[in-house]
Structure formats: C-alpha cells, structure tokens
MDAnalysis code that builds the backbone (N, CA, C; Angstrom):
import MDAnalysis as mda
import numpy as np

u = mda.Universe.empty(408, n_residues=136, atom_resindex=np.repeat(np.arange(136), 3), trajectory=True)
u.add_TopologyAttr("name", ["N", "CA", "C"] * 136)
u.add_TopologyAttr("resid", np.arange(1, 137))
u.add_TopologyAttr("resname", ["MET", "THR", "ILE", "THR", "GLU", "ILE", "LYS", "GLU", "LYS", "LEU", "ALA", "GLU", "HIS", "ASN", "ILE", "TYR", "GLN", "LEU", "ARG", "GLN", "GLY", "GLU", "SER", "ILE", "GLN", "ASP", "ALA", "LEU", "ASN", "PHE", "VAL", "ASP", "GLY", "LYS", "LEU", "PRO", "GLU", "ARG", "VAL", "GLY", "TYR", "LYS", "ILE", "LYS", "THR", "ASP", "SER", "GLY", "ARG", "LYS", "LEU", "ASP", "ARG", "ASN", "GLU", "ILE", "ILE", "THR", "GLU", "SER", "ASN", "LYS", "GLU", "ALA", "PHE", "SER", "LYS", "SER", "VAL", "THR", "ILE", "PRO", "GLU", "TYR", "GLU", "GLU", "PHE", "ASP", "PRO", "ALA", "THR", "THR", "ARG", "MET", "GLU", "ASP", "CYS", "GLU", "ASP", "TYR", "ARG", "ASP", "ASP", "THR", "THR", "LYS", "PRO", "GLY", "VAL", "LEU", "GLU", "PRO", "CYS", "MET", "TYR", "CYS", "GLY", "VAL", "ALA", "LEU", "ARG", "ILE", "ASP", "GLU", "GLY", "THR", "GLU", "TRP", "ASP", "ILE", "LEU", "ASN", "CYS", "GLU", "GLU", "CYS", "MET", "SER", "VAL", "ALA", "ILE", "LEU", "LYS", "ASN", "CYS", "MET"])
u.atoms.positions = np.array([
    [-28.695, -10.256, -13.664],
    [-27.333, -10.748, -13.652],
    [-27.357, -12.147, -13.032],
    [-26.734, -13.101, -13.710],
    [-26.708, -14.469, -13.204],
    [-25.602, -14.622, -12.155],
    [-25.661, -15.716, -11.418],
    [-24.667, -15.958, -10.366],
    [-23.272, -16.104, -10.972],
    [-23.172, -16.686, -12.180],
    [-21.866, -16.817, -12.843],
    [-21.296, -15.442, -13.192],
    [-22.137, -14.550, -13.689],
    [-21.690, -13.194, -14.005],
    [-21.261, -12.446, -12.752],
    [-21.994, -12.658, -11.665],
    [-21.639, -12.017, -10.392],
    [-20.277, -12.507, -9.919],
    [-20.061, -13.835, -9.977],
    [-18.771, -14.399, -9.562],
    [-17.627, -13.849, -10.400],
    [-17.854, -13.740, -11.716],
    [-16.807, -13.222, -12.610],
    [-16.507, -11.759, -12.315],
    [-17.553, -10.965, -12.059],
    [-17.360, -9.543, -11.764],
    [-16.590, -9.357, -10.460],
    [-16.938, -10.143, -9.441],
    [-16.227, -10.050, -8.163],
    [-14.792, -10.551, -8.299],
    [-14.583, -11.616, -9.076],
    [-13.233, -12.165, -9.251],
    [-12.326, -11.178, -9.982],
    [-12.895, -10.357, -10.882],
    [-12.100, -9.329, -11.562],
    [-11.527, -8.318, -10.576],
    [-12.178, -8.180, -9.429],
    [-11.728, -7.247, -8.389],
    [-11.141, -7.985, -7.184],
    [-10.699, -9.231, -7.415],
    [-10.023, -10.061, -6.406],
    [-10.891, -10.349, -5.186],
    [-12.184, -10.493, -5.373],
    [-13.078, -10.886, -4.283],
    [-13.533, -12.308, -4.592],
    [-13.064, -13.264, -3.790],
    [-13.389, -14.668, -3.998],
    [-14.232, -15.238, -2.865],
    [-14.214, -14.592, -1.711],
    [-14.990, -15.025, -0.549],
    [-15.715, -13.819, 0.030],
    [-16.971, -14.021, 0.421],
    [-17.681, -12.965, 1.132],
    [-17.190, -12.931, 2.565],
    [-17.273, -11.789, 3.169],
    [-16.867, -11.636, 4.566],
    [-18.038, -11.948, 5.488],
    [-17.743, -12.103, 6.771],
    [-18.782, -12.316, 7.775],
    [-19.672, -11.076, 7.821],
    [-20.980, -11.249, 7.585],
    [-21.911, -10.127, 7.622],
    [-22.033, -9.382, 6.301],
    [-21.390, -9.868, 5.236],
    [-21.429, -9.203, 3.944],
    [-22.335, -9.993, 2.993],
    [-23.191, -9.290, 2.269],
    [-24.037, -9.935, 1.273],
    [-23.414, -9.763, -0.110],
    [-23.951, -10.477, -1.082],
    [-23.474, -10.326, -2.455],
    [-23.694, -8.897, -2.925],
    [-24.849, -8.317, -2.549],
    [-25.142, -6.948, -2.956],
    [-24.134, -5.967, -2.347],
    [-23.719, -6.216, -1.087],
    [-22.696, -5.364, -0.471],
    [-21.389, -5.426, -1.256],
    [-20.986, -6.643, -1.657],
    [-19.744, -6.807, -2.420],
    [-19.854, -6.119, -3.779],
    [-21.007, -6.255, -4.444],
    [-21.208, -5.597, -5.732],
    [-21.215, -4.078, -5.580],
    [-21.824, -3.569, -4.510],
    [-21.822, -2.123, -4.264],
    [-20.411, -1.611, -4.038],
    [-19.567, -2.396, -3.352],
    [-18.170, -1.997, -3.145],
    [-17.438, -1.946, -4.485],
    [-17.629, -2.956, -5.326],
    [-16.981, -3.004, -6.639],
    [-17.425, -1.825, -7.500],
    [-18.710, -1.476, -7.428],
    [-19.247, -0.377, -8.237],
    [-18.918, 0.996, -7.659],
    [-18.308, 1.046, -6.483],
    [-17.922, 2.318, -5.890],
    [-19.006, 2.964, -5.048],
    [-20.074, 2.244, -4.776],
    [-21.164, 2.791, -3.959],
    [-20.848, 2.721, -2.469],
    [-19.937, 1.828, -2.096],
    [-19.476, 1.714, -0.707],
    [-17.986, 2.032, -0.658],
    [-17.533, 2.814, 0.333],
    [-16.103, 3.159, 0.402],
    [-15.214, 1.998, 0.827],
    [-15.774, 1.035, 1.565],
    [-15.002, -0.116, 2.016],
    [-15.918, -1.317, 2.123],
    [-15.325, -2.484, 2.213],
    [-16.127, -3.706, 2.304],
    [-16.778, -3.821, 3.671],
    [-17.897, -4.504, 3.700],
    [-18.665, -4.705, 4.921],
    [-18.159, -5.961, 5.625],
    [-18.229, -5.997, 6.949],
    [-17.884, -7.182, 7.712],
    [-16.397, -7.377, 7.895],
    [-16.033, -8.589, 8.303],
    [-14.623, -8.910, 8.490],
    [-14.322, -10.268, 7.889],
    [-13.062, -10.469, 7.557],
    [-12.616, -11.660, 6.842],
    [-12.556, -12.851, 7.794],
    [-13.225, -13.964, 7.421],
    [-13.168, -15.181, 8.235],
    [-12.647, -16.382, 7.456],
    [-12.478, -16.223, 6.117],
    [-11.974, -17.309, 5.284],
    [-10.887, -16.785, 4.366],
    [-9.971, -17.670, 3.988],
    [-8.978, -17.319, 2.978],
    [-9.650, -17.383, 1.611],
    [-8.962, -16.932, 0.578],
    [-9.527, -16.979, -0.768],
    [-9.761, -18.406, -1.242],
    [-9.027, -19.358, -0.687],
    [-9.223, -20.758, -1.065],
    [-10.386, -21.399, -0.313],
    [-10.940, -20.713, 0.698],
    [-12.098, -21.228, 1.429],
    [-11.781, -21.780, 2.802],
    [-10.503, -21.852, 3.183],
    [-10.130, -22.361, 4.501],
    [-10.511, -21.339, 5.561],
    [-11.107, -21.817, 6.646],
    [-11.471, -20.903, 7.731],
    [-10.219, -20.408, 8.442],
    [-10.220, -19.127, 8.761],
    [-9.108, -18.533, 9.499],
    [-9.274, -18.845, 10.987],
    [-8.147, -19.081, 11.678],
    [-8.245, -19.253, 13.123],
    [-8.297, -17.877, 13.788],
    [-8.449, -17.850, 15.082],
    [-8.644, -16.601, 15.820],
    [-7.504, -15.605, 15.594],
    [-6.264, -16.079, 15.658],
    [-5.118, -15.192, 15.478],
    [-5.044, -14.639, 14.058],
    [-5.400, -15.446, 13.068],
    [-5.396, -14.971, 11.683],
    [-6.472, -13.905, 11.451],
    [-7.628, -14.072, 12.090],
    [-8.683, -13.059, 11.979],
    [-8.220, -11.744, 12.591],
    [-7.563, -11.822, 13.741],
    [-7.035, -10.612, 14.391],
    [-5.975, -9.963, 13.508],
    [-5.095, -10.771, 12.920],
    [-4.052, -10.249, 12.026],
    [-4.663, -9.532, 10.830],
    [-5.653, -10.138, 10.196],
    [-6.321, -9.514, 9.049],
    [-6.990, -8.208, 9.455],
    [-7.620, -8.188, 10.621],
    [-8.274, -6.965, 11.095],
    [-7.251, -5.864, 11.355],
    [-6.104, -6.225, 11.928],
    [-5.051, -5.240, 12.184],
    [-4.474, -4.685, 10.881],
    [-4.283, -5.547, 9.881],
    [-3.790, -5.089, 8.581],
    [-4.765, -4.094, 7.956],
    [-6.048, -4.419, 8.018],
    [-7.051, -3.535, 7.439],
    [-7.098, -2.204, 8.181],
    [-7.004, -2.250, 9.510],
    [-7.020, -1.012, 10.294],
    [-5.791, -0.164, 9.989],
    [-4.618, -0.797, 9.874],
    [-3.398, -0.057, 9.554],
    [-3.496, 0.573, 8.174],
    [-4.035, -0.168, 7.205],
    [-4.139, 0.374, 5.853],
    [-5.081, 1.569, 5.793],
    [-6.072, 1.618, 6.664],
    [-6.984, 2.765, 6.703],
    [-6.324, 3.986, 7.337],
    [-5.303, 3.767, 8.170],
    [-4.640, 4.881, 8.841],
    [-3.531, 5.517, 7.997],
    [-3.135, 4.840, 6.918],
    [-2.043, 5.324, 6.070],
    [-2.600, 6.179, 4.943],
    [-2.004, 7.350, 4.759],
    [-2.367, 8.216, 3.647],
    [-1.261, 8.121, 2.592],
    [-1.620, 7.669, 1.412],
    [-0.645, 7.522, 0.340],
    [-0.509, 8.868, -0.367],
    [0.700, 9.445, -0.376],
    [0.890, 10.771, -0.972],
    [0.854, 10.731, -2.495],
    [0.614, 11.874, -3.081],
    [0.646, 11.989, -4.532],
    [2.110, 12.121, -4.965],
    [2.476, 11.413, -6.015],
    [3.867, 11.411, -6.484],
    [4.137, 12.675, -7.294],
    [5.169, 13.414, -6.883],
    [5.590, 14.614, -7.598],
    [7.092, 14.533, -7.818],
    [7.492, 14.486, -9.070],
    [8.917, 14.384, -9.433],
    [9.646, 15.681, -9.073],
    [10.839, 15.561, -8.495],
    [11.629, 16.751, -8.180],
    [12.443, 17.158, -9.400],
    [12.816, 18.428, -9.461],
    [13.604, 18.956, -10.573],
    [15.070, 18.975, -10.155],
    [15.930, 18.125, -10.743],
    [17.332, 18.068, -10.338],
    [18.082, 19.378, -10.590],
    [17.627, 20.172, -11.544],
    [18.324, 21.419, -11.870],
    [18.126, 22.477, -10.781],
    [16.984, 22.474, -10.120],
    [16.698, 23.506, -9.121],
    [16.805, 23.011, -7.677],
    [16.957, 21.704, -7.477],
    [17.024, 21.147, -6.130],
    [18.456, 21.218, -5.601],
    [18.612, 21.805, -4.422],
    [19.932, 21.881, -3.791],
    [20.144, 20.665, -2.906],
    [21.345, 20.085, -2.953],
    [21.650, 18.894, -2.159],
    [21.550, 19.165, -0.661],
    [21.879, 20.386, -0.252],
    [21.875, 20.716, 1.176],
    [20.463, 20.715, 1.762],
    [19.438, 20.877, 0.907],
    [18.060, 20.952, 1.380],
    [17.370, 19.593, 1.421],
    [18.036, 18.531, 0.993],
    [17.422, 17.209, 0.904],
    [17.730, 16.378, 2.146],
    [16.857, 15.387, 2.399],
    [17.119, 14.451, 3.485],
    [18.381, 13.661, 3.147],
    [19.238, 13.463, 4.144],
    [20.548, 12.851, 3.926],
    [20.541, 11.395, 4.384],
    [20.746, 10.479, 3.448],
    [20.806, 9.055, 3.740],
    [22.171, 8.468, 3.399],
    [23.204, 9.300, 3.417],
    [24.543, 8.828, 3.072],
    [25.191, 8.133, 4.258],
    [25.985, 7.109, 3.956],
    [26.819, 6.466, 4.972],
    [28.162, 7.179, 5.060],
    [28.689, 7.597, 3.919],
    [29.970, 8.292, 3.851],
    [29.701, 9.783, 3.611],
    [29.741, 10.568, 4.667],
    [29.410, 11.996, 4.542],
    [30.568, 12.832, 4.019],
    [31.724, 12.198, 3.745],
    [32.845, 12.951, 3.184],
    [32.687, 13.152, 1.676],
    [31.817, 12.340, 1.042],
    [31.565, 12.456, -0.399],
    [30.217, 13.134, -0.617],
    [30.058, 13.851, -1.734],
    [28.823, 14.623, -1.933],
    [27.561, 13.783, -2.112],
    [27.643, 12.623, -2.747],
    [26.468, 11.793, -2.968],
    [25.671, 12.231, -4.188],
    [24.537, 11.585, -4.409],
    [23.656, 11.888, -5.536],
    [22.229, 12.014, -5.033],
    [21.367, 12.627, -5.849],
    [19.956, 12.782, -5.504],
    [19.133, 11.702, -6.200],
    [18.288, 11.037, -5.443],
    [17.366, 10.032, -5.965],
    [15.982, 10.325, -5.401],
    [14.915, 10.006, -6.139],
    [13.576, 10.287, -5.631],
    [13.065, 9.213, -4.679],
    [12.246, 9.626, -3.724],
    [11.497, 8.683, -2.885],
    [10.535, 7.956, -3.816],
    [10.419, 6.656, -3.674],
    [9.592, 5.908, -4.621],
    [8.095, 6.072, -4.399],
    [7.694, 6.735, -3.317],
    [6.270, 6.913, -3.044],
    [5.796, 8.350, -3.247],
    [6.612, 9.351, -2.894],
    [6.168, 10.743, -3.043],
    [7.044, 11.540, -4.015],
    [8.244, 11.060, -4.342],
    [9.099, 11.718, -5.320],
    [10.017, 12.785, -4.770],
    [10.028, 12.997, -3.457],
    [10.909, 14.003, -2.872],
    [12.364, 13.573, -3.045],
    [13.257, 14.533, -3.191],
    [14.674, 14.230, -3.415],
    [15.338, 13.738, -2.136],
    [16.091, 12.650, -2.240],
    [16.843, 12.084, -1.123],
    [18.307, 12.011, -1.525],
    [19.171, 12.376, -0.622],
    [20.619, 12.379, -0.875],
    [21.188, 11.056, -0.394],
    [21.759, 10.270, -1.335],
    [22.313, 8.959, -0.995],
    [23.737, 8.849, -1.527],
    [24.450, 7.826, -1.074],
    [25.805, 7.575, -1.563],
    [25.759, 7.186, -3.043],
    [26.749, 7.665, -3.794],
    [26.817, 7.344, -5.218],
    [27.140, 5.866, -5.384],
    [26.412, 5.202, -6.267],
    [26.642, 3.785, -6.533],
    [25.883, 2.840, -5.612],
    [25.189, 3.360, -4.631],
    [24.414, 2.523, -3.722],
    [23.097, 2.151, -4.382],
    [22.722, 0.870, -4.298],
    [21.447, 0.433, -4.844],
    [20.525, 0.049, -3.693],
    [19.357, 0.653, -3.674],
    [18.357, 0.379, -2.644],
    [17.202, -0.380, -3.281],
    [16.697, -1.409, -2.608],
    [15.499, -2.092, -3.084],
    [14.286, -1.190, -2.878],
    [14.250, -0.548, -1.716],
    [13.160, 0.364, -1.374],
    [13.799, 1.647, -0.878],
    [13.533, 2.752, -1.565],
    [14.083, 4.045, -1.166],
    [12.918, 4.972, -0.864],
    [12.742, 5.278, 0.416],
    [11.642, 6.149, 0.817],
    [12.088, 7.127, 1.884],
    [11.368, 8.245, 1.957],
    [11.654, 9.268, 2.964],
    [10.960, 8.896, 4.276],
    [11.223, 9.676, 5.313],
    [10.626, 9.417, 6.626],
    [9.107, 9.518, 6.600],
    [8.570, 10.470, 5.829],
    [7.124, 10.668, 5.772],
    [6.415, 9.486, 5.119],
    [7.112, 8.751, 4.270],
    [6.514, 7.624, 3.544],
    [6.828, 6.273, 4.187],
    [7.355, 6.271, 5.404],
    [7.726, 5.016, 6.059],
    [6.510, 4.104, 6.248],
    [5.375, 4.646, 6.661],
    [4.189, 3.808, 6.871],
    [3.661, 3.266, 5.545],
    [3.799, 4.022, 4.468],
    [3.391, 3.544, 3.148],
    [4.297, 2.381, 2.736],
    [5.602, 2.487, 2.991],
    [6.544, 1.428, 2.661],
    [6.233, 0.163, 3.462],
    [5.894, 0.328, 4.730],
    [5.539, -0.824, 5.562],
    [4.280, -1.495, 5.025],
    [3.289, -0.705, 4.688],
    [2.034, -1.236, 4.173],
    [2.245, -2.000, 2.861],
    [3.008, -1.422, 1.939],
    [3.179, -2.029, 0.618],
    [4.152, -3.196, 0.615],
    [5.133, -3.222, 1.523],
    [6.189, -4.229, 1.455],
    [6.168, -5.252, 2.589],
    [5.539, -4.931, 3.694],
    [5.593, -5.837, 4.838],
    [4.257, -6.467, 5.187],
    [3.192, -5.957, 4.627],
    [1.873, -6.500, 5.013],
    [1.190, -7.147, 3.848],
])
C-alpha cells in the first residue's frame, strides 16, 4: 500500500492527523477494527495547528466522557398499547392530556404538551447521550 493510498483510507474515516504516540499502523489497525480505540492523545487539529495545553485537556475530557456514555438501542414504542399515565411527563400545562412522542435516542414514549416543538427530545436516561451528541 502506498502512502497516498494510506492517506486516502485514513481520510475516509476522518483521520487527518496522527496522535502523539500513534503510528500509521496503529491508525490503520483502528480503521480495520483490530483496535477498539485510537492510540495516544490528540496534540494537533485536523488542519495541523498544534493544540495548546487547555485544548489538549479539553480533547482528553471529551474522549473520556464519550467512553463513559452508553448509547442505547432504539426501540419504537407502540402508541396503541402505551398508556399515557405510564410515560415520563414533560408537560408544562398539566391540565391538558398532552401527546406521546418518542425519545430521539432510545424511542421510549414521552408525554409532552400538544403542539410543542422540541429541537432535542430525550428522556432522563439519555441525557448524557444528548450532551455528547449536541454539546461536545
């Protein structure tokens, strides 16, 4: 495999810079699924600029947080058999019955106000997944 082919293969998997302590073979093994995670830590941005100390710490914290989050399997709820009283309640106006909407990460039924539009609708169990996907 030539160096150009290696660069193209890594770029297909969004790897543009090697990490500190990572070899090309380590990166290729990660892409091929032989390694569960990348070796080393990030010291450069994808454009090649060196990260300062605080940016390196931030990247390390993001990676550590992402390893601690378990992404649930999505299972659609059945509206015909799901009772509103058994669902998590996210209504502002509790005098109205509301409607059932699925959590966007696990699919569990959530009771919300009718006509309310949420950019991100998730249950309590999926809060860390929402933070990981939307804030980091």
